[in-house]
C-alpha positions as CSV (number, residue, x, y, z in Angstrom):
1,M,-139.9,38.1,266.3
2,E,-138.0,39.9,269.0
3,N,-135.1,37.3,269.0
4,N,-134.4,38.1,265.4
5,K,-134.2,41.8,266.0
6,V,-132.0,41.5,269.1
7,I,-129.6,38.9,267.7
8,S,-129.1,40.7,264.5
9,G,-128.2,43.8,266.5
10,L,-125.7,41.9,268.6
11,L,-124.1,40.4,265.5
12,R,-123.8,43.9,264.0
13,Q,-122.1,45.0,267.2
14,I,-119.6,42.2,266.8
15,A,-119.0,43.3,263.2
16,A,-118.4,46.9,264.3
17,L,-115.9,45.9,267.0
18,L,-114.0,43.5,264.8
19,Q,-113.9,46.2,262.1
20,E,-112.3,48.6,264.6
21,Q,-109.6,45.9,265.3
22,E,-109.0,45.8,261.5
23,V,-109.8,42.1,261.4
24,A,-110.1,40.9,257.8
25,F,-113.3,39.2,256.4
26,K,-115.1,38.6,259.7
27,P,-116.9,41.9,260.0
28,A,-118.5,41.4,256.6
29,A,-119.5,37.8,257.6
30,Y,-121.2,39.0,260.8
31,R,-123.0,41.8,259.0
32,R,-124.3,39.3,256.4
33,A,-125.4,36.9,259.1
34,A,-127.2,39.8,260.9
35,Q,-129.1,40.6,257.7
36,V,-130.1,36.9,257.2
37,I,-131.4,36.6,260.8
38,E,-133.2,39.9,260.6
39,E,-135.1,38.8,257.4
40,L,-136.1,35.3,258.6
41,P,-139.7,34.5,258.0
42,R,-140.1,33.2,261.5
43,D,-138.4,33.5,264.9
44,V,-134.8,32.2,264.9
45,S,-135.6,30.1,268.0
46,T,-137.8,27.8,265.9
47,Y,-134.8,26.6,263.8
48,G,-133.7,24.3,266.7
49,D,-130.0,23.6,266.9
50,T,-126.7,24.6,265.3
51,K,-127.1,22.0,262.6
52,E,-130.4,23.6,261.4
53,L,-129.0,27.2,261.7
54,K,-126.0,26.3,259.6
55,K,-128.4,25.5,256.7
56,L,-129.2,29.2,256.5
57,P,-127.1,31.3,254.1
58,G,-124.2,33.0,255.8
59,I,-124.5,31.2,259.1
60,G,-121.4,29.2,259.9
61,D,-120.5,27.1,262.9
62,A,-119.1,30.0,265.1
63,I,-122.1,32.3,264.5
64,A,-124.6,29.4,264.9
65,H,-123.1,28.6,268.3
66,K,-123.3,32.3,269.3
67,I,-127.0,32.4,268.4
68,I,-127.7,29.2,270.4
69,E,-125.8,30.6,273.3
70,Y,-128.0,33.7,273.3
71,L,-131.2,31.7,273.0
72,E,-130.2,29.5,276.0
73,T,-128.5,32.1,278.2
74,G,-129.5,35.5,277.1
75,K,-125.8,36.4,276.5
76,M,-123.1,36.4,273.8
77,T,-119.9,35.9,275.6
78,A,-117.7,36.8,272.6
79,L,-119.5,40.2,272.3
80,D,-119.1,40.8,276.1
81,N,-115.4,40.1,275.8
82,L,-115.0,42.3,272.8
83,R,-116.6,45.2,274.6
84,L,-114.3,44.7,277.6
85,E,-111.2,44.4,275.4
86,Q,-112.0,47.6,273.6
87,G,-112.6,50.0,276.5
88,G,-115.6,48.6,278.3
89,I,-118.1,50.2,275.9
90,P,-121.6,50.2,277.5
91,A,-124.1,47.9,275.7
92,E,-126.8,50.6,275.6
93,L,-124.6,53.1,273.8
94,M,-123.8,50.4,271.2
95,D,-127.5,50.2,270.5
96,I,-127.7,53.7,269.2
97,E,-127.8,54.1,265.4
98,N,-125.2,56.4,263.8
99,L,-122.7,55.6,266.5
100,G,-119.9,53.1,266.0
101,P,-117.4,52.0,268.7
102,K,-114.9,54.7,267.7
103,R,-117.4,57.5,268.1
104,V,-118.8,56.0,271.4
105,R,-115.2,55.9,272.8
106,Q,-114.5,59.4,271.6
107,I,-117.6,60.7,273.4
108,Q,-116.9,58.7,276.5
109,S,-113.3,60.0,276.8
110,T,-114.1,63.6,276.1
111,F,-117.4,64.1,278.0
112,G,-117.5,61.1,280.4
113,V,-120.7,59.8,278.8
114,K,-121.7,56.4,280.2
115,T,-125.4,56.1,279.7
116,V,-128.0,57.0,277.0
117,A,-129.2,59.8,279.4
118,D,-125.7,61.2,279.5
119,L,-125.5,61.2,275.7
120,I,-128.8,62.9,275.3
121,K,-127.8,65.7,277.7
122,A,-124.4,66.2,275.9
123,A,-126.2,66.4,272.5
124,E,-128.9,68.8,273.7
125,E,-126.1,71.0,275.1
126,G,-124.4,71.1,271.6
127,K,-121.2,69.4,272.8
128,L,-121.0,66.6,270.2
129,R,-120.7,69.0,267.3
130,T,-117.4,70.2,268.8
131,L,-115.7,66.9,268.3
132,P,-113.6,66.1,265.2
133,R,-115.6,64.7,262.2
134,F,-118.9,65.6,264.0
135,S,-121.3,68.2,262.6
136,E,-124.5,69.7,263.8
137,L,-126.4,67.4,261.5
138,M,-124.6,64.3,262.9
139,E,-125.3,65.5,266.4
140,Q,-129.0,65.8,265.6
141,K,-129.1,62.3,264.1
142,V,-127.4,60.9,267.1
143,L,-129.8,62.7,269.5
144,E,-132.8,61.4,267.7
145,S,-131.5,57.8,267.8
146,A,-130.5,58.2,271.4
147,K,-134.0,59.4,272.3
148,R,-135.5,56.3,270.6
149,V,-133.3,54.1,272.7
150,G,-134.0,56.3,275.8
151,E,-137.7,55.7,275.3
152,R,-137.1,51.9,275.1
153,V,-135.2,51.8,278.3
154,K,-137.6,54.1,280.3
155,R,-139.6,52.4,283.0
156,F,-143.1,53.3,283.8
157,P,-144.6,52.6,287.3
158,R,-147.3,49.9,286.9
159,D,-149.8,51.8,289.0
160,E,-149.5,54.9,286.8
161,I,-150.2,53.1,283.5
162,K,-152.9,50.6,284.8
163,V,-155.8,52.8,283.7
164,D,-154.3,53.2,280.2
165,V,-153.6,49.5,279.8
166,D,-157.1,48.5,281.0
167,K,-158.6,51.0,278.6
168,L,-156.5,49.8,275.7
169,L,-157.4,46.1,276.4
170,K,-161.1,46.9,276.5
171,K,-160.8,48.8,273.2
172,I,-158.9,45.9,271.5
173,Q,-161.4,43.3,272.9
174,S,-164.2,45.3,271.3
175,V,-162.6,45.2,267.8
176,K,-164.5,43.0,265.4
177,G,-162.6,39.8,264.7
178,V,-160.7,39.6,268.0
179,D,-161.4,36.2,269.5
180,Q,-159.1,36.4,272.5
181,C,-156.8,39.0,274.0
182,S,-154.4,39.3,277.0
183,V,-151.6,41.4,278.3
184,A,-148.2,39.6,278.7
185,G,-144.7,40.7,279.6
186,S,-143.6,42.3,282.8
187,Y,-147.0,43.9,283.3
188,R,-148.6,40.4,283.5
189,R,-145.8,39.4,285.9
190,E,-146.9,42.3,288.1
191,K,-143.6,44.0,288.2
192,E,-143.5,47.4,289.9
193,T,-142.3,49.1,286.7
194,V,-142.5,48.1,283.0
195,G,-140.6,49.2,279.9
196,D,-143.4,48.4,277.4
197,I,-146.6,46.5,277.0
198,D,-147.0,43.2,275.2
199,I,-150.5,42.2,274.1
200,L,-151.5,38.9,272.4
201,V,-154.5,38.7,270.2
202,V,-156.1,35.6,268.7
203,T,-157.8,36.4,265.4
204,K,-158.6,34.8,262.1
205,S,-158.3,38.1,260.3
206,P,-155.0,39.7,261.5
207,K,-154.8,42.3,258.7
208,E,-158.3,43.8,259.4
209,V,-157.8,43.7,263.2
210,S,-154.3,45.2,262.9
211,D,-155.7,48.1,260.8
212,A,-158.6,48.6,263.3
213,I,-156.3,48.7,266.3
214,A,-153.9,51.1,264.6
215,S,-156.8,53.5,264.0
216,L,-157.9,53.7,267.7
217,S,-157.8,57.2,269.2
218,I,-155.6,56.0,272.1
219,V,-152.8,55.2,269.6
220,R,-150.2,58.0,269.1
221,D,-147.4,56.8,266.7
222,V,-147.5,53.6,264.7
223,V,-143.9,52.3,264.2
224,A,-144.6,48.8,262.8
225,H,-147.8,47.7,261.1
226,G,-148.3,44.2,259.9
227,E,-150.3,41.0,260.1
228,R,-148.0,39.4,262.7
229,K,-147.1,42.4,264.8
230,L,-148.4,46.0,265.4
231,S,-146.2,48.4,267.4
232,F,-147.2,51.9,268.5
233,D,-146.9,54.4,271.3
234,L,-149.6,55.6,273.6
235,K,-149.9,59.3,274.3
236,S,-147.9,58.7,277.5
237,G,-144.9,57.5,275.4
238,L,-145.5,53.9,276.5
239,R,-144.6,51.5,273.7
240,V,-147.1,48.7,272.9
241,D,-146.5,45.6,270.9
242,V,-149.5,43.7,269.7
243,R,-148.8,40.2,268.4
244,F,-151.3,38.2,266.4
245,V,-151.3,34.5,267.1
246,K,-153.2,31.4,266.2
247,K,-155.7,30.0,268.7
248,D,-153.9,26.6,269.0
249,Q,-150.7,28.5,269.8
250,W,-152.2,30.6,272.5
251,G,-150.6,28.9,275.5
252,S,-147.1,28.7,274.1
253,A,-147.2,32.3,272.9
254,L,-148.6,33.6,276.2
255,L,-145.9,31.7,278.1
256,Y,-143.1,33.0,275.8
257,F,-144.1,36.6,275.8
258,T,-144.9,36.7,279.5
259,G,-141.3,35.8,280.4
260,S,-139.2,36.4,282.3
261,K,-136.3,35.7,279.9
262,E,-134.6,33.8,282.6
263,H,-137.7,31.7,283.3
264,N,-138.1,30.9,279.6
265,I,-134.4,29.8,279.4
266,A,-134.9,27.5,282.4
267,M,-138.0,25.9,280.8
268,R,-136.2,25.5,277.5
269,K,-133.3,23.7,279.3
270,V,-135.9,21.2,280.8
271,A,-137.2,20.6,277.3
272,I,-133.7,20.2,275.8
273,K,-132.9,17.5,278.5
274,K,-135.9,15.5,277.3
275,G,-134.8,15.9,273.7
276,W,-137.6,18.4,273.0
277,K,-137.8,22.0,271.8
278,L,-139.8,24.8,273.3
279,N,-140.5,28.1,271.6
280,E,-143.4,30.6,271.1
281,Y,-145.1,28.1,268.8
282,G,-145.3,25.2,271.1
283,L,-143.5,22.3,272.8
284,F,-142.1,19.9,270.1
285,D,-140.5,16.4,269.9
286,G,-138.9,16.8,266.5
287,D,-141.8,17.9,264.3
288,A,-144.4,16.4,266.5
289,L,-146.4,19.0,268.6
290,L,-146.7,17.9,272.2
291,A,-148.4,21.0,273.8
292,S,-149.3,24.6,272.9
293,K,-152.9,25.4,273.6
294,T,-152.5,26.4,277.2
295,E,-149.7,27.3,279.6
296,E,-150.9,24.6,281.9
297,D,-150.5,21.9,279.2
298,I,-146.9,22.9,278.6
299,Y,-145.9,22.9,282.3
300,K,-147.6,19.5,282.8
301,K,-146.0,17.9,279.8
302,L,-142.6,19.1,281.0
303,G,-143.3,17.6,284.4
304,L,-143.4,21.0,286.1
305,E,-145.8,22.6,288.5
306,F,-147.7,25.5,287.0
307,C,-146.0,28.8,287.9
308,E,-148.1,31.9,288.4
309,P,-146.8,34.8,286.2
310,R,-145.7,37.0,289.1
311,A,-143.4,34.2,290.3
312,R,-141.7,33.5,287.0
313,G,-138.1,34.5,287.8
314,G,-135.0,32.6,286.9
315,R,-135.7,29.4,288.8
316,L,-138.4,26.7,288.3
């Protein structure tokens, strides 16, 4: 449920920036909303519109509209404006745990840090501990958090990881209980570089399959281990997210997790114009399922020509 994770993070950033402005009440409201979104039992995109979102605890009209804006455009204009108003804080630095906007600005102004790589270098050189209210322990915590973000933003040349990905797919396909398996994301779109690997697995026994994949020798560090999603790193440092889906949701899940985000947004807009809803679980008219089993079914139902993964940019 990547949307839940991303949106909760953005709402927390809004809370932190409002807190810095000493705005009353709103920071707490945004933090509460972030927690609610993070703990939802399913992806926030499945809740439909602002009316449905406002039924959730702690989600008012303003926050609901920000969530819908992100789902439809990939942006939160209010957050972008806050970042600009308060010194042009880089989004990637705001993603680092143990750093609020005041500390980010302090590091920026003192050492000229603009990127995660800049911050890692400054921390490794012991510069952060020289700042007021910074200690060696705090510096180490920031460095560890920055490295995690740094790994997430690192890009791997597709040609260099192809052998590892093919090997991993074969191993997953050989696991007992795996009925169907495919790579998705930017790798399936044949981008020259990829940040991580998304793999979809159809199985009737997700717990057993998740346990079996987690124990494969190719797996380095398991960071999330559940019946819906398994996340781990390969020995190369490449992050892999394995998502377990139902057979009748294969097409919609493959379409959603292949992306690109811009392509998904464009398709959702076509669905919305028809009064329908499109998400990783299928194409819906209200509660009625219109298509979900194959990508081709969804394109056809929307009146669109099938688009090969490598051509899925921002336009249809």
